[in-house]
C-alpha positions, 0 to 999 in steps of 0.5 A: 470115648477115648483120647490121647494126652501127650506133652513135651514133644520138643519137635526138632530138639537135638539129642544132646551129648551124642553128636560128637561121637563118631559111632553115634547113629546120626540119622536116628538122632536127627529125626528122633523127635519127629519119628516119635511124633509120627508114631504118636499120630499112627497110634491115634489113628489106629486106636480111633481116638475121639481127639488128642490133647497136647499139653505144652512144649510142642516145639523147642523154642523158635524154629530153625526154619519152616520145616518144623511147622510144615512137618507138624501141619503134615501130621495134623493133616493125617489126623484131619483126614481121620476125623480127629481134632487136636487141642494144643496148649503152648508151654514155656518152650513154645510161648508166643514170644519165642515163636518167630515163625508161624504157619496156618494150621489145619482146621482140626487143630484148636489152640488155647489163647494166651491172654486168658483161660479159654474153654473149647468144646468137642463137637459131638461129645459132651466134653469141655477143655479148659486151658491157657497158653503161655504168653512168655516163657517165664510164667511164675504165677498160679494160672489155675486160679483163673480157670473157669468153673466146670461145664455142667453135664460135661466131662471137663478136662483142664489142660495146664503146663505146670511145674506142680509142687514137689518138682524142684528139678523143673523150672517153677513155671505156673506153679500150683498144688495138687489140692488146687487141681482136685478142688477145681471140679474137673474130671481130668487134668492133662498136664505138661512140663514135667518129663516123667510120667506121674498119675494121681487119682481122687476128685480128679485124675491128674496126669503128667504123660512124660515127654515123648522122646528122651533127649539125653541120658538124664531122660532114661527109660521108656517114653511116650504118652497116655491113652485115656478111656472114659466110660458112660459113668465118667470113670477114667482109665489111663494106659501108657503108650510107649512110642520112643524111637531111641531109648536112653539107658543107664547100666550099672555093672558090679564087677566086685568078683572080677579080677581082670579087665577081660572079665570086666568087659565080659560081664559088661557085655552080658549086662548090655545083652540083658538090656535088649530083653525088653522092647528089643527092637527099640535102639538103645543109647547106653551109659555104663557105670562100672562099680564095685570093690574089686581086684581089677581096680588097678588094671582099670586105672587110666584105661577108660579109653581102652575099656570103651573100645572093648565095650564097643567090640562087645556091642558090635558082636551083639548088633550095634544097629540096636545098641549104642554106647554113650559113655563108660564111667569107672567108679570102682574101688581098690581092695587095698584100703588107705589104712593098710597102706599106712601100716606098710611104712614104705615108699607106698606110704610116702606116695600116699602122703604126697597125694593127700597133700597134693589135693590141697597144694595151691601151686600143684593145682595151678600147674595141673590146671595149666596142663589140662586147660588145652584138653578142656578147650577141645571138648565140643560145646554140646558135651560140656554140660555133661562133663563136669570136669571141664568146668572144674578145670576152668575154675581150678577146682581140682581137689575132687579130680586128685581125690578120685585119681589117687586111689587108682594110682596107688592100687595100680602100683600095689597090684603091679608090685 
């Protein structure tokens, strides 16, 4: 038999950090999570799988309107006509307390209850699935201990939405250990909640398929689900299937050998072209970080906006229907170091001392905060979590900003000299 295991679909979740940019692919952003789910259903039908498992966070909280539920019913109807049952466990984002709207689901969709662990058997196959949905968002107790014993002579699948041990970056919902999963006696654990793919083997095969579609620049690279094949000896083979329809990338460009802005732009364009060598038909949203100790550091100082436009021109030449620029970050360093400036004992030395004192000057920080506050207030709400400087301005914590700007200013002036 074979089945698809997916999780963290987050239907109709917005792709954060994109909508404020005028060159963003608006239609692709609005429909990305739905389009990816449609591709998943296409794959299930083409592969002729015996069933599908969704291990939590099918939705992204309460529906904005009924269209979310109607879309899901439509896709489940396609699987119903193909004779494919679906087993759905609700996670923290789609717990009962958050679901303000519901629709009657097609009869091929079977959901795990939230009051206690439940066993669902697949018609016509010796397969039992064990799971319990979240009743409310913040389940912080270990749910595995209450799961039933495996059914004899069946292939047993545990379905669980969990942080698992070692995933501090995810909220600690339904925590448990890998050893507890192996000890349960199931052949396979279909997990959800962690958005990165992970697989462990041993007494059980334990899998996080990752989320179906990256939603921001922190969810980089290829995304999708897994196709699980089980032979007559219950040996398990797990194959990743990549179905994301818009992919986030972080491109680091080392410009140590570059001497001018033009050379930096050309090297960045070459790096962007290389991104499309793998799965070139999947559109990319790219964040670019320019690094290196370079003679061009002075030329680049204060030119983030111009550099963005230059990179956009490179993308237009490559084909901007497949590649979109999320952000350009400058993290270059000057060739002239602070120690050598100290040795000069001239106006540059004096300026360096002034900038070093400015970082801890309370009055100067207050003036800088007042000057920057109107700009921070204009940052769109959906971008604010991705722009740490906004929060630093509000709190008046500007030492980091001054420390970042000072070397660039000095390098720019030295190079101009």
